[in-house]
N, C-alpha and C positions, 0 to 999 in steps of 0.2 A: 571391628574394623572402623577406622575413622572415616567420616563423611568427607569426600573430596571438596575442595573449594571450587567455586565457579565464579567467574567475574561478574560484576554488576553491569547491567546494561543502562546506558544513558541514551535517551532519544531526544536530541535537541529540537526545539521548535524552529520552524522556518520563519525568517523575518518577514513581517507584513509587506515591506517594500519590495520583496521579491515577486509579489503578485503583480507588479507593474509589467513584468515579463512572464506571462502565464506559462509559456512552454518551458522556461527555465524553472519555474516553480514546480511544475509537474515532474520534471527531470530530477529536481532535488528531492521531491517526495519519493520518487523511485529509489534514490540512493538510501534514504532512511529505511524504506521497506526492505531493501537488500540487506542492510545491516541487521535489521530485526530478524530476517530469515537466517542469517549466519548465526546469530545468537541462539535462535530456536534449534538449529541443527546441532550446535554444540551441546545445548541443554539436553536434547533428546539422546545424543550419543552417550553422554555421561550419566543420563538418568537423574539429573539433579538441576534445580533451578533456584536462583536467589529470590527470596520472597519479595523484596522491594522491586526487583526487576519484573517479577510476575505482575505486580500491581501496575507498574508503568506500561507493561505490554497490554494489559486488559484495557487501560484507558486509551492507549494508542489504537487498538483495534476498534473499540467502541466509537471513538470520535474521529481520529485522523484518517484511518483507512476508509471508513465509510464516507467521509467527506471527499477523500481522494477519488473514490469510485464515482461519486456524484459529479465531481469536476469533469471527469472523463465522459461519463454518460450524458450529462446535461450540456456541457460546453464543448469539449474537444471533439468527441465522435460525431455529433451532428454537423459541426463545421467541416470536418474532414469528409463526411459522407456527401455533403452538398458540393464539395470540390472534386469528388472522385466518382461521380455517377457513371463515367465511361470506363471505370477500372473494376470490373466485376470481381476479380481475384482479391483486390485490396478491400473492397466492400465486404466480401466474405470473411476476410481476416479480421476486420473490425467486429463483425457479428460474432465470430468465435471468441474473441476477447471479452465482448459484452456478456456472452453466455457463461464464460468462466467466472467473471466477476459476480454475476447473478447467483451462480452456484456457490461461490465462495462466501457470499454475504451471510448465509445461515451458518456456515461453518465458523466464520469469524465471530458471530454471536456466541457460538458454543465455546470457542477458545477464550473469548473475553470473560464469559461467565466462570469457566473453570480456573482460569488464571487468577481472577479476582478472589477466588475462594482459598488460594494458597496463603498461608500465614505470612505476615509482613516481615517476620524476623528470619534471619539467617538463611540457610539453604534447606530445601525440602526435596525429598526423594520423589521422583515422578513415577506414577504407575507405568509399567511397560506399555500398556495399551495407549496411554496418553502420549508417551514419548514417541511411539510409532505414528500417531496421528499428527503431532506437530512436525515431525520430520517429513512426513508425506506432504503436508501443507507447504512447508518451507520449500521443498523441492519443486512442487507445482508452481508456486509463486515465483521462484527464481526463473523458471522457464518462461512464464508469462512476461515477467519484467524484461528478460533478455529480448524477447520478440518485440515488446512494446518499444524498448529503447532503440533497437537496431532497425526496425521497420516503421512502426507507426510514428514515432517521434521524428525520425529522419524525414519521412514524407510530409509530416505536418509542417516542418520548417520550410519546405519548398512550396507546398500547395496552398497553405493558408494565407489569406490576404490581410492587410492591415485592419480592415473592418472586422474580420473574423476574430483576430487576436484581441481587438478592443472589446468585443462582446464577451469573449472569454474572461477578460480581465474584470469587467463590470460584474459578471455573474459570479465569478469566484470570490470577489471581494464581498458581494452581497451575502453569499452563503456563510461568510465569516463575520457578518455584522459590521463590516467596515464601510466607510463612506465611498461612494463611487467616484466618478470623474472629478 
């Protein structure tokens, strides 16, 4: 039986100038993560992954996703929490997302390690257990992203002040080794 073809995944870098509007940058990062999740779901369903894509995914999880979680944990969520002290339900929602990210961090390390071990060439069959793990991760991440986009990012656009956004911009640029103001 011939090995089915699976498309290659491209994960475009976000332009540095998008950091000038940190909420837009985070939203664009969410878009990239949704595209990654869609690819993972297809790979899991078909039980096969493109080797070059696996390498790109490993690097994306090791670097971009971890930095994204830091952007939210260090810059976005503290700013939102300071503006939402009187909204206990929203504060609890942020805490739940933070807990999900903390739990995901170790799993993301596991994914990155195993994806990096896939040969660079052609397509590789995925063990059924790994297919199930990546499908489960992708589904959980989709749900988290949907909540973050529809609730957290919407409220951030309303509650954050110019100074909050400026501190986010400076911090996010610093995490990427870019000059500040």
